[in-house]
Steps between C-alpha positions, in 0.01 A plus 500: 500500500753771415842436351814706515833457320785745532781551249792745493604661172865600563537684167218740587534475880132415519312254716204339326219378721277265308157492668199284429177492695208259498259795473610772256369785719741432784731768631865443574527519883617841617774350713640332190498829307669674792775235499582570136474877544758474775730300268472767227559779756806323639631417151584147608310182582552270800769315301697821443423521128460849350135578422376798296144376449244237599265378232174319580414263215144374495370215288155654446413846373211535747743443788750747357230764464366437854847533654652770280420800723617355829812358336578833334424691822759278672759614238506165322418406141207297363542256210278230350584193295352546155574254218784352709673838550514736796343830404443813715148551626341841470665834526720621777275684745548872531435552868690551819407445859490877565262558208279209597445641848457861386806630681694614192548877478 
């Protein structure tokens, strides 16, 4: 069973999506990622709050690692809970859609 909890950090204008899955190697559904990408692109959520970033916070490192690339590709951030604190997972990827598909000049 997967769990999701959403919090809004008004000081940083960040939505935090806390995700937990029964099996660590479970991907966040692409429709869910698209929803949050649209929020970041619009700069506001469905409640009208200003949003600069969406942060996925996973409770297991294996889940964070498994989801890092698709989350980053969607323009969102990946974090993991380590010793009771939210810490960034991995490095920011250095790719773009154009480069990935070999259409960059």
